[in-house]
C-alpha positions as CSV (number, residue, x, y, z in Angstrom):
1,M,-11.8,0.6,-18.9
2,A,-10.4,-2.7,-17.8
3,S,-8.3,-2.8,-14.7
4,R,-4.8,-4.1,-15.1
5,K,-3.7,-7.0,-12.9
6,R,-0.4,-6.7,-11.2
7,Q,2.1,-9.1,-12.6
8,Q,3.4,-11.9,-10.4
9,E,7.0,-11.7,-9.4
10,L,9.3,-13.7,-11.6
11,R,11.5,-16.4,-10.2
12,V,14.7,-18.0,-11.4
13,G,13.8,-20.4,-14.2
14,D,10.7,-18.5,-15.4
15,R,10.3,-17.6,-19.1
16,A,10.3,-13.9,-19.8
17,R,10.5,-11.3,-22.6
18,S,12.3,-8.0,-22.6
19,K,10.1,-5.0,-23.5
20,L,13.1,-3.2,-25.0
21,N,14.0,-5.7,-27.8
22,R,11.2,-8.3,-27.5
23,R,13.7,-11.1,-27.1
24,E,12.7,-14.1,-25.0
25,G,14.7,-16.0,-22.5
26,T,15.0,-17.5,-19.0
27,V,15.3,-15.5,-15.8
28,D,18.7,-16.6,-14.3
29,A,19.0,-14.2,-11.5
30,V,16.8,-12.1,-9.2
31,D,18.8,-9.4,-7.3
32,Q,17.7,-6.6,-5.0
33,I,19.8,-3.5,-5.4
34,D,19.0,-0.5,-3.1
35,G,15.6,-1.9,-2.5
36,H,14.7,-2.3,-6.2
37,L,14.4,-5.7,-8.0
38,R,16.6,-6.4,-11.0
39,Y,16.1,-9.5,-13.1
40,G,18.9,-11.2,-15.0
41,L,17.5,-12.4,-18.3
42,H,19.5,-15.0,-20.4
43,Y,18.3,-14.8,-24.0
44,D,17.5,-18.0,-26.0
45,A,19.3,-17.2,-29.2
46,A,21.6,-14.6,-30.7
47,P,20.0,-11.8,-32.7
48,Q,19.6,-12.6,-36.3
49,D,21.2,-9.5,-37.7
50,R,23.4,-9.9,-40.7
51,Y,25.6,-6.9,-39.7
52,L,26.6,-8.4,-36.3
53,A,29.5,-10.7,-36.5
54,Q,29.1,-11.7,-32.8
55,A,26.5,-10.7,-30.3
56,G,28.1,-8.6,-27.5
57,R,25.9,-10.1,-24.7
58,D,23.6,-13.0,-24.4
59,G,21.5,-11.4,-21.7
60,A,20.5,-8.3,-19.7
61,Q,19.8,-7.0,-16.2
62,L,16.3,-5.4,-16.3
63,P,14.0,-3.8,-13.8
64,P,10.5,-5.2,-13.4
65,E,9.0,-2.4,-15.7
66,L,11.0,-3.7,-18.7
67,I,10.3,-7.4,-18.4
68,E,7.1,-9.4,-18.9
69,R,6.2,-13.0,-18.5
70,A,6.4,-14.9,-21.8
């Protein structure tokens, strides 16, 4: 079984992908709340869903477990 490498911490300006919806974007904030990291991810484009008239948000605040380097 291959060992998994620990992912390097992301910094502002790094490219990343949300594991929740697989959308890519740029990390625009790195916050530490109660000792836990939270990454602000600004998505590149609005979702291409014909049922959405307007996307509600163009980003997300995610913990390290739900974000990966793109």
